[in-house]
N, C-alpha and C positions, 0 to 999 in steps of 0.2 A: 771709124773715120771715113772709110770709103762710102758706106751707106749715107752718112751725113752729108758728104760732098755731093752725092747724087741728089739728095733731097734739096740741097741748096740750088743746084742747077735746075731741077724741075720747078721749084718755087719761083725762081727768077724768070723762067720761061712763062710761067703762068701769070706773073705780074705784068708781062709785056702784052698779054692777050687782052683784047677788048671784050667786055661782056655785052653781048647783043640780046641774049635770051636767058630767061631764068634757068632753063635746063643746063646751061653752061656752068652754073654754080657747082654742079656735081664735081667738076675737075678741081675747083678750089677746095671743096670739102675733102676730096681724096688727098690733096697735098697737105692740108691741115692735119688730117688724121695721121698721115705718115710722120709728120713732124712731131705731133703729140706723142706718138709711140716712141720715137727716137728720144725725145726729151725725157719721157717717163723711164725708159730703159737705161738711160745713161746718167741719171741724176747722181748716182754714187761715184761717177768718174769726173765730176765737175772740178775736182781739185787739180786735174791734169791740165796744164796750160793750153795745149792744142785742142783738147776736147772742150774746155770751157769756151774758148774763142768760137769754135764751131757751133756749140749750143747757143751762145749769145747771138750769133748770126742767124741761126734757124729761128730762135725766138722772135727776133726782129722781123724776119720774113713772114712768120706765122701771123704776127700782129698786122702786117701790111695786107696779107691775103684776106684776113678776117675783115679788116676795114674796107677793102675793096668790095667784098661781098655785101657787107652791111650798107655801104653807100649805094650800091646798085639796087638793093631791096627797098631802101628808103626812097630812092628816086622813083621806082616803079609804083610804090604805094603813095607817093606824094607826101610822105611824112618827114619828120626831122630825125637826125641821128641821135641815138641815145647818148646821154652824158655819162662820162666815166665817173665812177664813185671814187672817193679817196681810198687809198690802200687799206686803212684800218676798217672802213665800212665794207669794202670788198672782201677782206679776210673774214669778217663776221658772217657775211652772206655765204662765203665758201664753206664755212663750218656747217651751215644748214644744208647746202647742196651735198656736201660730203656724206652727211648722215643719210640723206635720201639715196645716194648712190650706193652706200653700204647695204641698205635694205634691198635695193635692186639687185646687187651682186649676190646677196644671200639667197634671194629668190631664184636667180639664175643657177646658182650652185646646187639647188634642189632639183633642177631639171636633169632628167636622165638622158644622156647623150651616148648612143651606142655606135653611131656610124658617122663618118666624116661629113655626110650631107646634112647632119643635124647640128654641126659645130657652131653654126650661126647663133644658136641659143646662148652660147658663151662668148662668141666673138663680139657681138654688138655691145653687151655690157662691158667687156674688156676695153673696147674703144672709148666708151664713156669714162671709165676709170682712168685711162691714159690721159684723156683730155683734162680731167679734173686735176690729176697730178701735175701736168704741164702748166696749167693755168694757176694753180695755187702755190707752186714752188717759190715764187718770188715774194709771196705774201706772208710766209711763215714768220718772218721777223716782226710783223705787225700785229700778230695775234697768237698767243701761246696755245690756246685750245686747238688751233688749226693743225699743229704738229701731231697731236694725238689722233685726230680724224684722218690725217694723211697716212699715218702708220697703219690704221685699220684699213683704209682704202688700198694701200700697197699690199697688205696681206691678202686681200681678196683678189687683187690683180695677179699676184704670184700663183694663187691657187687656180684661178681661171686659166692662166698660161700653162700651168702644169697639166691640167686636165685636157686642154686642147692638144698639147704636145703628145700626151699619152694616146689620145684617140687617133691622131694623125700617124704616129709611129706604128700603132697596131694596124691601121689601114695599109700603110706602106709595106709592112711585113707580110700581110695577107696578099697584097698585090704581087710582091716579089715571089711569094710561094705559089703563085698561080691563081690567086683569088679564092673566094668562097666557093665551095662545091655547089651551093644553091644558085650561083651566078651562071653555071654551065648549062 
């Protein structure tokens, strides 16, 4: 709950900032990624009233941040805003995205990561999986095959998280023990 409240505060502050340059979109992207991770990590807690209310608030803020970013980019490029697909069509599209993301995660899981400075090889795909889970959660009711794809994505997410945690814990243990002898 405390993390979620912090994400709400940060997202609300970001909504108040005017975007003057494209490089400022980085801040919105960071907020959206934090919200995606929170939503993906707390999906199984959605039955708790306080958590559900916080998740709903964060989902609304995520949509506003993404819209703000898209509107800025459309204005910069002189284009129109993309139209939203009906939920059933969006769910169908999410199945295809999910399959691509499963392949991406499987490739990432083949990557040998031995040090904390190599963890980005797993962190980037993990962020993509979190985003997919956050974006597809509300669409499951519109398309039964999406649930199966989400289950597979969630399994890859859990494996990536575990591997990242294992590498970070090993690094911390080494650091607390005085570091690698090679570092001296």
